[in-house]
Biotite code that builds the C-alpha atoms (Angstrom):
import biotite.structure as struc

atoms = struc.array([
    struc.Atom([83.007, 76.360, 123.303], chain_id="A", res_id=1, res_name="MET", atom_name="CA", element="C"),
    struc.Atom([85.109, 75.163, 120.296], chain_id="A", res_id=2, res_name="HIS", atom_name="CA", element="C"),
    struc.Atom([83.702, 74.638, 116.683], chain_id="A", res_id=3, res_name="GLY", atom_name="CA", element="C"),
    struc.Atom([83.576, 71.726, 114.538], chain_id="A", res_id=4, res_name="ASP", atom_name="CA", element="C"),
    struc.Atom([83.124, 71.252, 110.706], chain_id="A", res_id=5, res_name="LYS", atom_name="CA", element="C"),
    struc.Atom([81.318, 67.648, 111.356], chain_id="A", res_id=6, res_name="GLU", atom_name="CA", element="C"),
    struc.Atom([78.868, 68.975, 113.826], chain_id="A", res_id=7, res_name="LYS", atom_name="CA", element="C"),
    struc.Atom([78.124, 72.710, 112.572], chain_id="A", res_id=8, res_name="PRO", atom_name="CA", element="C"),
    struc.Atom([75.115, 72.736, 114.668], chain_id="A", res_id=9, res_name="GLU", atom_name="CA", element="C"),
    struc.Atom([77.051, 72.945, 118.136], chain_id="A", res_id=10, res_name="LEU", atom_name="CA", element="C"),
    struc.Atom([77.695, 76.757, 116.612], chain_id="A", res_id=11, res_name="THR", atom_name="CA", element="C"),
    struc.Atom([74.638, 78.136, 115.308], chain_id="A", res_id=12, res_name="ARG", atom_name="CA", element="C"),
    struc.Atom([73.283, 79.615, 118.241], chain_id="A", res_id=13, res_name="GLN", atom_name="CA", element="C"),
    struc.Atom([76.568, 82.287, 117.541], chain_id="A", res_id=14, res_name="TYR", atom_name="CA", element="C"),
    struc.Atom([76.484, 82.366, 113.589], chain_id="A", res_id=15, res_name="ASN", atom_name="CA", element="C"),
    struc.Atom([74.136, 81.120, 111.750], chain_id="A", res_id=16, res_name="GLU", atom_name="CA", element="C"),
    struc.Atom([75.238, 79.946, 108.047], chain_id="A", res_id=17, res_name="GLY", atom_name="CA", element="C"),
    struc.Atom([78.545, 79.222, 109.035], chain_id="A", res_id=18, res_name="TYR", atom_name="CA", element="C"),
    struc.Atom([80.388, 77.259, 111.493], chain_id="A", res_id=19, res_name="LYS", atom_name="CA", element="C"),
    struc.Atom([82.098, 79.166, 114.504], chain_id="A", res_id=20, res_name="VAL", atom_name="CA", element="C"),
    struc.Atom([86.222, 78.392, 115.151], chain_id="A", res_id=21, res_name="ASP", atom_name="CA", element="C"),
    struc.Atom([85.681, 79.507, 118.970], chain_id="A", res_id=22, res_name="LEU", atom_name="CA", element="C"),
    struc.Atom([83.351, 80.562, 120.674], chain_id="A", res_id=23, res_name="ALA", atom_name="CA", element="C"),
    struc.Atom([83.147, 82.753, 123.873], chain_id="A", res_id=24, res_name="GLU", atom_name="CA", element="C"),
    struc.Atom([79.635, 82.931, 125.847], chain_id="A", res_id=25, res_name="PRO", atom_name="CA", element="C"),
    struc.Atom([78.904, 86.365, 127.873], chain_id="A", res_id=26, res_name="HIS", atom_name="CA", element="C"),
    struc.Atom([82.392, 87.253, 127.346], chain_id="A", res_id=27, res_name="ALA", atom_name="CA", element="C"),
    struc.Atom([82.238, 89.882, 125.408], chain_id="A", res_id=28, res_name="GLY", atom_name="CA", element="C"),
    struc.Atom([81.552, 93.789, 126.136], chain_id="A", res_id=29, res_name="PRO", atom_name="CA", element="C"),
    struc.Atom([78.340, 94.068, 127.909], chain_id="A", res_id=30, res_name="GLY", atom_name="CA", element="C"),
    struc.Atom([77.972, 90.493, 128.422], chain_id="A", res_id=31, res_name="GLY", atom_name="CA", element="C"),
    struc.Atom([77.736, 89.446, 124.769], chain_id="A", res_id=32, res_name="CYS", atom_name="CA", element="C"),
    struc.Atom([79.254, 86.613, 123.104], chain_id="A", res_id=33, res_name="ASP", atom_name="CA", element="C"),
    struc.Atom([82.336, 86.902, 121.810], chain_id="A", res_id=34, res_name="GLU", atom_name="CA", element="C"),
    struc.Atom([82.950, 85.085, 118.095], chain_id="A", res_id=35, res_name="VAL", atom_name="CA", element="C"),
    struc.Atom([86.375, 84.141, 116.853], chain_id="A", res_id=36, res_name="ASN", atom_name="CA", element="C"),
    struc.Atom([87.180, 83.044, 113.921], chain_id="A", res_id=37, res_name="GLU", atom_name="CA", element="C"),
    struc.Atom([91.074, 81.544, 113.406], chain_id="A", res_id=38, res_name="VAL", atom_name="CA", element="C"),
    struc.Atom([92.811, 82.228, 110.142], chain_id="A", res_id=39, res_name="LYS", atom_name="CA", element="C"),
    struc.Atom([96.196, 80.653, 109.194], chain_id="A", res_id=40, res_name="LEU", atom_name="CA", element="C"),
    struc.Atom([97.188, 82.518, 105.425], chain_id="A", res_id=41, res_name="TRP", atom_name="CA", element="C"),
    struc.Atom([100.569, 81.838, 103.617], chain_id="A", res_id=42, res_name="THR", atom_name="CA", element="C"),
    struc.Atom([101.310, 85.975, 101.698], chain_id="A", res_id=43, res_name="PRO", atom_name="CA", element="C"),
    struc.Atom([102.478, 84.061, 98.833], chain_id="A", res_id=44, res_name="LEU", atom_name="CA", element="C"),
    struc.Atom([100.039, 84.965, 95.812], chain_id="A", res_id=45, res_name="LEU", atom_name="CA", element="C"),
    struc.Atom([100.241, 83.267, 92.228], chain_id="A", res_id=46, res_name="LYS", atom_name="CA", element="C"),
    struc.Atom([98.142, 86.595, 90.957], chain_id="A", res_id=47, res_name="THR", atom_name="CA", element="C"),
    struc.Atom([98.455, 89.797, 92.790], chain_id="A", res_id=48, res_name="SER", atom_name="CA", element="C"),
    struc.Atom([95.510, 92.240, 91.978], chain_id="A", res_id=49, res_name="SER", atom_name="CA", element="C"),
    struc.Atom([95.938, 96.281, 91.800], chain_id="A", res_id=50, res_name="ALA", atom_name="CA", element="C"),
    struc.Atom([92.584, 95.927, 93.610], chain_id="A", res_id=51, res_name="GLY", atom_name="CA", element="C"),
    struc.Atom([90.445, 98.246, 91.083], chain_id="A", res_id=52, res_name="VAL", atom_name="CA", element="C"),
    struc.Atom([88.027, 95.355, 90.015], chain_id="A", res_id=53, res_name="GLY", atom_name="CA", element="C"),
    struc.Atom([85.524, 96.551, 87.869], chain_id="A", res_id=54, res_name="ASN", atom_name="CA", element="C"),
    struc.Atom([82.812, 99.039, 86.957], chain_id="A", res_id=55, res_name="ALA", atom_name="CA", element="C"),
    struc.Atom([80.056, 96.779, 87.120], chain_id="A", res_id=56, res_name="SER", atom_name="CA", element="C"),
    struc.Atom([81.121, 94.993, 90.936], chain_id="A", res_id=57, res_name="SER", atom_name="CA", element="C"),
    struc.Atom([83.657, 97.525, 92.304], chain_id="A", res_id=58, res_name="GLY", atom_name="CA", element="C"),
    struc.Atom([86.595, 97.481, 93.752], chain_id="A", res_id=59, res_name="GLY", atom_name="CA", element="C"),
    struc.Atom([88.475, 94.312, 94.996], chain_id="A", res_id=60, res_name="THR", atom_name="CA", element="C"),
    struc.Atom([91.255, 93.639, 98.104], chain_id="A", res_id=61, res_name="PRO", atom_name="CA", element="C"),
    struc.Atom([94.238, 94.845, 96.658], chain_id="A", res_id=62, res_name="ALA", atom_name="CA", element="C"),
    struc.Atom([97.577, 92.627, 96.752], chain_id="A", res_id=63, res_name="SER", atom_name="CA", element="C"),
    struc.Atom([100.074, 94.921, 98.692], chain_id="A", res_id=64, res_name="VAL", atom_name="CA", element="C"),
    struc.Atom([102.159, 92.641, 100.416], chain_id="A", res_id=65, res_name="GLY", atom_name="CA", element="C"),
    struc.Atom([105.010, 94.015, 99.044], chain_id="A", res_id=66, res_name="HIS", atom_name="CA", element="C"),
    struc.Atom([104.322, 97.087, 101.366], chain_id="A", res_id=67, res_name="SER", atom_name="CA", element="C"),
    struc.Atom([102.412, 96.454, 104.332], chain_id="A", res_id=68, res_name="TYR", atom_name="CA", element="C"),
    struc.Atom([102.621, 93.987, 106.642], chain_id="A", res_id=69, res_name="ALA", atom_name="CA", element="C"),
    struc.Atom([99.435, 91.898, 106.013], chain_id="A", res_id=70, res_name="PHE", atom_name="CA", element="C"),
    struc.Atom([98.611, 93.609, 102.550], chain_id="A", res_id=71, res_name="GLY", atom_name="CA", element="C"),
    struc.Atom([97.761, 90.450, 100.567], chain_id="A", res_id=72, res_name="ASN", atom_name="CA", element="C"),
    struc.Atom([95.511, 88.769, 103.619], chain_id="A", res_id=73, res_name="THR", atom_name="CA", element="C"),
    struc.Atom([94.086, 91.106, 105.764], chain_id="A", res_id=74, res_name="GLU", atom_name="CA", element="C"),
    struc.Atom([91.665, 92.833, 103.468], chain_id="A", res_id=75, res_name="GLU", atom_name="CA", element="C"),
    struc.Atom([90.681, 89.732, 101.822], chain_id="A", res_id=76, res_name="LYS", atom_name="CA", element="C"),
    struc.Atom([90.196, 87.843, 105.110], chain_id="A", res_id=77, res_name="ALA", atom_name="CA", element="C"),
    struc.Atom([88.017, 90.961, 106.683], chain_id="A", res_id=78, res_name="ARG", atom_name="CA", element="C"),
    struc.Atom([85.889, 90.731, 103.523], chain_id="A", res_id=79, res_name="ARG", atom_name="CA", element="C"),
    struc.Atom([85.407, 87.155, 103.220], chain_id="A", res_id=80, res_name="LEU", atom_name="CA", element="C"),
    struc.Atom([84.406, 87.026, 107.019], chain_id="A", res_id=81, res_name="ASN", atom_name="CA", element="C"),
    struc.Atom([83.357, 90.532, 108.074], chain_id="A", res_id=82, res_name="MET", atom_name="CA", element="C"),
    struc.Atom([82.159, 91.590, 104.349], chain_id="A", res_id=83, res_name="GLY", atom_name="CA", element="C"),
    struc.Atom([81.819, 95.515, 103.539], chain_id="A", res_id=84, res_name="CYS", atom_name="CA", element="C"),
    struc.Atom([78.734, 98.243, 103.298], chain_id="A", res_id=85, res_name="LYS", atom_name="CA", element="C"),
    struc.Atom([78.701, 99.572, 99.520], chain_id="A", res_id=86, res_name="ALA", atom_name="CA", element="C"),
    struc.Atom([79.987, 102.581, 98.930], chain_id="A", res_id=87, res_name="ARG", atom_name="CA", element="C"),
    struc.Atom([80.700, 105.121, 96.112], chain_id="A", res_id=88, res_name="GLY", atom_name="CA", element="C"),
    struc.Atom([78.802, 105.173, 92.722], chain_id="A", res_id=89, res_name="GLN", atom_name="CA", element="C"),
    struc.Atom([79.161, 102.040, 90.002], chain_id="A", res_id=90, res_name="PRO", atom_name="CA", element="C"),
    struc.Atom([80.863, 103.029, 87.364], chain_id="A", res_id=91, res_name="GLY", atom_name="CA", element="C"),
    struc.Atom([83.762, 105.200, 89.210], chain_id="A", res_id=92, res_name="GLN", atom_name="CA", element="C"),
    struc.Atom([86.769, 102.415, 89.684], chain_id="A", res_id=93, res_name="PRO", atom_name="CA", element="C"),
    struc.Atom([88.015, 102.194, 93.286], chain_id="A", res_id=94, res_name="PHE", atom_name="CA", element="C"),
    struc.Atom([91.464, 103.214, 94.077], chain_id="A", res_id=95, res_name="SER", atom_name="CA", element="C"),
    struc.Atom([93.083, 102.072, 97.183], chain_id="A", res_id=96, res_name="HIS", atom_name="CA", element="C"),
    struc.Atom([95.383, 105.378, 97.302], chain_id="A", res_id=97, res_name="LYS", atom_name="CA", element="C"),
    struc.Atom([92.616, 107.648, 97.426], chain_id="A", res_id=98, res_name="THR", atom_name="CA", element="C"),
    struc.Atom([89.485, 105.599, 99.233], chain_id="A", res_id=99, res_name="GLY", atom_name="CA", element="C"),
    struc.Atom([87.446, 106.781, 96.334], chain_id="A", res_id=100, res_name="HIS", atom_name="CA", element="C"),
    struc.Atom([85.814, 104.834, 94.353], chain_id="A", res_id=101, res_name="GLY", atom_name="CA", element="C"),
    struc.Atom([82.445, 102.072, 93.941], chain_id="A", res_id=102, res_name="TYR", atom_name="CA", element="C"),
    struc.Atom([83.108, 98.925, 96.224], chain_id="A", res_id=103, res_name="VAL", atom_name="CA", element="C"),
    struc.Atom([79.741, 97.018, 95.993], chain_id="A", res_id=104, res_name="LYS", atom_name="CA", element="C"),
    struc.Atom([78.222, 95.888, 99.622], chain_id="A", res_id=105, res_name="ALA", atom_name="CA", element="C"),
    struc.Atom([79.372, 92.042, 100.609], chain_id="A", res_id=106, res_name="HIS", atom_name="CA", element="C"),
    struc.Atom([77.760, 90.002, 102.731], chain_id="A", res_id=107, res_name="ARG", atom_name="CA", element="C"),
    struc.Atom([80.332, 87.787, 104.733], chain_id="A", res_id=108, res_name="GLY", atom_name="CA", element="C"),
    struc.Atom([80.470, 84.774, 106.572], chain_id="A", res_id=109, res_name="PHE", atom_name="CA", element="C"),
    struc.Atom([80.115, 85.923, 109.577], chain_id="A", res_id=110, res_name="TYR", atom_name="CA", element="C"),
    struc.Atom([77.332, 88.399, 108.660], chain_id="A", res_id=111, res_name="HIS", atom_name="CA", element="C"),
    struc.Atom([74.429, 87.159, 111.083], chain_id="A", res_id=112, res_name="ASP", atom_name="CA", element="C"),
    struc.Atom([77.040, 86.870, 114.451], chain_id="A", res_id=113, res_name="ALA", atom_name="CA", element="C"),
    struc.Atom([78.181, 90.555, 114.047], chain_id="A", res_id=114, res_name="ILE", atom_name="CA", element="C"),
    struc.Atom([74.550, 92.027, 112.453], chain_id="A", res_id=115, res_name="PHE", atom_name="CA", element="C"),
    struc.Atom([71.822, 89.727, 113.512], chain_id="A", res_id=116, res_name="VAL", atom_name="CA", element="C"),
    struc.Atom([73.376, 88.459, 116.943], chain_id="A", res_id=117, res_name="LYS", atom_name="CA", element="C"),
    struc.Atom([75.520, 91.125, 118.105], chain_id="A", res_id=118, res_name="ARG", atom_name="CA", element="C"),
    struc.Atom([78.350, 89.230, 118.850], chain_id="A", res_id=119, res_name="ASN", atom_name="CA", element="C"),
    struc.Atom([81.369, 90.905, 119.494], chain_id="A", res_id=120, res_name="ASN", atom_name="CA", element="C"),
    struc.Atom([83.974, 89.364, 116.434], chain_id="A", res_id=121, res_name="PHE", atom_name="CA", element="C"),
    struc.Atom([87.063, 88.816, 116.900], chain_id="A", res_id=122, res_name="ASN", atom_name="CA", element="C"),
    struc.Atom([89.435, 87.950, 113.019], chain_id="A", res_id=123, res_name="LEU", atom_name="CA", element="C"),
    struc.Atom([92.331, 86.254, 114.319], chain_id="A", res_id=124, res_name="LEU", atom_name="CA", element="C"),
    struc.Atom([94.516, 85.995, 111.973], chain_id="A", res_id=125, res_name="LEU", atom_name="CA", element="C"),
    struc.Atom([98.219, 84.788, 111.339], chain_id="A", res_id=126, res_name="ARG", atom_name="CA", element="C"),
    struc.Atom([100.414, 84.657, 108.511], chain_id="A", res_id=127, res_name="GLU", atom_name="CA", element="C"),
    struc.Atom([102.653, 81.567, 107.605], chain_id="A", res_id=128, res_name="THR", atom_name="CA", element="C"),
    struc.Atom([106.572, 82.841, 107.399], chain_id="A", res_id=129, res_name="PHE", atom_name="CA", element="C"),
    struc.Atom([106.068, 84.539, 110.453], chain_id="A", res_id=130, res_name="GLY", atom_name="CA", element="C"),
    struc.Atom([104.863, 87.719, 109.901], chain_id="A", res_id=131, res_name="GLY", atom_name="CA", element="C"),
    struc.Atom([103.011, 87.212, 113.051], chain_id="A", res_id=132, res_name="GLY", atom_name="CA", element="C"),
    struc.Atom([99.382, 87.777, 114.464], chain_id="A", res_id=133, res_name="PHE", atom_name="CA", element="C"),
    struc.Atom([97.941, 90.794, 112.613], chain_id="A", res_id=134, res_name="SER", atom_name="CA", element="C"),
    struc.Atom([97.094, 93.508, 115.192], chain_id="A", res_id=135, res_name="PRO", atom_name="CA", element="C"),
    struc.Atom([93.592, 92.665, 115.717], chain_id="A", res_id=136, res_name="THR", atom_name="CA", element="C"),
    struc.Atom([94.408, 88.991, 117.201], chain_id="A", res_id=137, res_name="ALA", atom_name="CA", element="C"),
    struc.Atom([97.540, 90.101, 119.023], chain_id="A", res_id=138, res_name="VAL", atom_name="CA", element="C"),
    struc.Atom([95.107, 92.835, 120.696], chain_id="A", res_id=139, res_name="LEU", atom_name="CA", element="C"),
    struc.Atom([92.328, 90.066, 121.832], chain_id="A", res_id=140, res_name="LYS", atom_name="CA", element="C"),
    struc.Atom([95.664, 87.373, 122.579], chain_id="A", res_id=141, res_name="LEU", atom_name="CA", element="C"),
    struc.Atom([96.585, 90.145, 125.322], chain_id="A", res_id=142, res_name="ARG", atom_name="CA", element="C"),
    struc.Atom([93.097, 90.749, 126.555], chain_id="A", res_id=143, res_name="ARG", atom_name="CA", element="C"),
    struc.Atom([92.990, 86.962, 127.049], chain_id="A", res_id=144, res_name="LEU", atom_name="CA", element="C"),
    struc.Atom([96.500, 86.359, 128.400], chain_id="A", res_id=145, res_name="ALA", atom_name="CA", element="C"),
    struc.Atom([95.651, 89.273, 131.113], chain_id="A", res_id=146, res_name="ARG", atom_name="CA", element="C"),
    struc.Atom([92.312, 87.646, 131.898], chain_id="A", res_id=147, res_name="LYS", atom_name="CA", element="C"),
    struc.Atom([94.270, 84.419, 132.579], chain_id="A", res_id=148, res_name="ALA", atom_name="CA", element="C"),
    struc.Atom([97.008, 85.642, 134.552], chain_id="A", res_id=149, res_name="ALA", atom_name="CA", element="C"),
    struc.Atom([93.515, 87.417, 136.761], chain_id="A", res_id=150, res_name="ARG", atom_name="CA", element="C"),
    struc.Atom([93.045, 84.076, 137.568], chain_id="A", res_id=151, res_name="GLY", atom_name="CA", element="C"),
    struc.Atom([89.522, 83.862, 135.914], chain_id="A", res_id=152, res_name="SER", atom_name="CA", element="C"),
    struc.Atom([88.035, 80.441, 135.252], chain_id="A", res_id=153, res_name="VAL", atom_name="CA", element="C"),
    struc.Atom([89.214, 78.714, 131.738], chain_id="A", res_id=154, res_name="ASP", atom_name="CA", element="C"),
    struc.Atom([85.778, 76.825, 130.818], chain_id="A", res_id=155, res_name="ARG", atom_name="CA", element="C"),
    struc.Atom([87.427, 76.666, 127.074], chain_id="A", res_id=156, res_name="THR", atom_name="CA", element="C"),
    struc.Atom([88.597, 72.823, 126.260], chain_id="A", res_id=157, res_name="PRO", atom_name="CA", element="C"),
    struc.Atom([92.305, 72.899, 126.233], chain_id="A", res_id=158, res_name="HIS", atom_name="CA", element="C"),
    struc.Atom([92.504, 72.628, 122.432], chain_id="A", res_id=159, res_name="GLY", atom_name="CA", element="C"),
    struc.Atom([93.048, 75.581, 119.926], chain_id="A", res_id=160, res_name="LEU", atom_name="CA", element="C"),
    struc.Atom([92.926, 78.434, 121.846], chain_id="A", res_id=161, res_name="LEU", atom_name="CA", element="C"),
    struc.Atom([95.437, 76.879, 124.515], chain_id="A", res_id=162, res_name="ALA", atom_name="CA", element="C"),
    struc.Atom([98.471, 75.920, 121.097], chain_id="A", res_id=163, res_name="GLN", atom_name="CA", element="C"),
    struc.Atom([97.141, 79.380, 119.476], chain_id="A", res_id=164, res_name="VAL", atom_name="CA", element="C"),
    struc.Atom([98.236, 81.584, 123.512], chain_id="A", res_id=165, res_name="LEU", atom_name="CA", element="C"),
    struc.Atom([101.592, 78.799, 123.839], chain_id="A", res_id=166, res_name="ALA", atom_name="CA", element="C"),
    struc.Atom([102.911, 79.836, 120.629], chain_id="A", res_id=167, res_name="PHE", atom_name="CA", element="C"),
    struc.Atom([101.988, 83.398, 121.276], chain_id="A", res_id=168, res_name="PHE", atom_name="CA", element="C"),
    struc.Atom([104.419, 83.487, 123.728], chain_id="A", res_id=169, res_name="LEU", atom_name="CA", element="C"),
    struc.Atom([106.572, 81.140, 122.046], chain_id="A", res_id=170, res_name="CYS", atom_name="CA", element="C"),
    struc.Atom([110.087, 82.872, 121.479], chain_id="A", res_id=171, res_name="PRO", atom_name="CA", element="C"),
    struc.Atom([110.158, 82.601, 117.973], chain_id="A", res_id=172, res_name="THR", atom_name="CA", element="C"),
    struc.Atom([107.351, 83.131, 115.793], chain_id="A", res_id=173, res_name="MET", atom_name="CA", element="C"),
    struc.Atom([108.827, 81.029, 112.562], chain_id="A", res_id=174, res_name="GLN", atom_name="CA", element="C"),
    struc.Atom([108.322, 78.013, 114.998], chain_id="A", res_id=175, res_name="SER", atom_name="CA", element="C"),
    struc.Atom([104.466, 78.446, 115.497], chain_id="A", res_id=176, res_name="ALA", atom_name="CA", element="C"),
    struc.Atom([104.188, 78.652, 111.850], chain_id="A", res_id=177, res_name="SER", atom_name="CA", element="C"),
    struc.Atom([105.455, 75.646, 111.163], chain_id="A", res_id=178, res_name="LEU", atom_name="CA", element="C"),
    struc.Atom([103.400, 74.167, 114.157], chain_id="A", res_id=179, res_name="SER", atom_name="CA", element="C"),
    struc.Atom([100.234, 75.366, 113.473], chain_id="A", res_id=180, res_name="LEU", atom_name="CA", element="C"),
    struc.Atom([100.522, 74.689, 109.450], chain_id="A", res_id=181, res_name="LEU", atom_name="CA", element="C"),
    struc.Atom([101.813, 70.584, 110.179], chain_id="A", res_id=182, res_name="CYS", atom_name="CA", element="C"),
    struc.Atom([98.895, 70.430, 112.233], chain_id="A", res_id=183, res_name="GLU", atom_name="CA", element="C"),
    struc.Atom([96.324, 72.290, 109.623], chain_id="A", res_id=184, res_name="ALA", atom_name="CA", element="C"),
])
């Protein structure tokens, strides 16, 4: 099922409070629903963050795209969509290098889908400049490709998912990024 910003009630059964990009009923482990959020983000930032945050609200996502693939996008996208648990004690700044320090709990857009409805959630993250898909997105797309190769029934309206799969199989990821940007 393809989500619709204009009609969030179409996907409310999968996640309350935030529209779902792509839902697959009973496609997850043990027959749970699969909920997929497709994100196309740029790794270019106007400002950068060390990720330390402050004493009261704890650590924040760090801008480390100069050192790691998806370093400017994945941590922010995961926190925004999946949320994060509190850790550490207030007052001690968070260090991404050591993994120690305070991080304030944050409720993500898909809290209901993940923790209340117990759906399987996939963040399908793509960067605009040919960085390709995040490792999680690659695994999901490979699973879908294997499923399609086995001749499984495809109940998905051929829209976004078909386009994403076509882009994944495309020889140049730069043309895929350009195509996704043109449609956005």
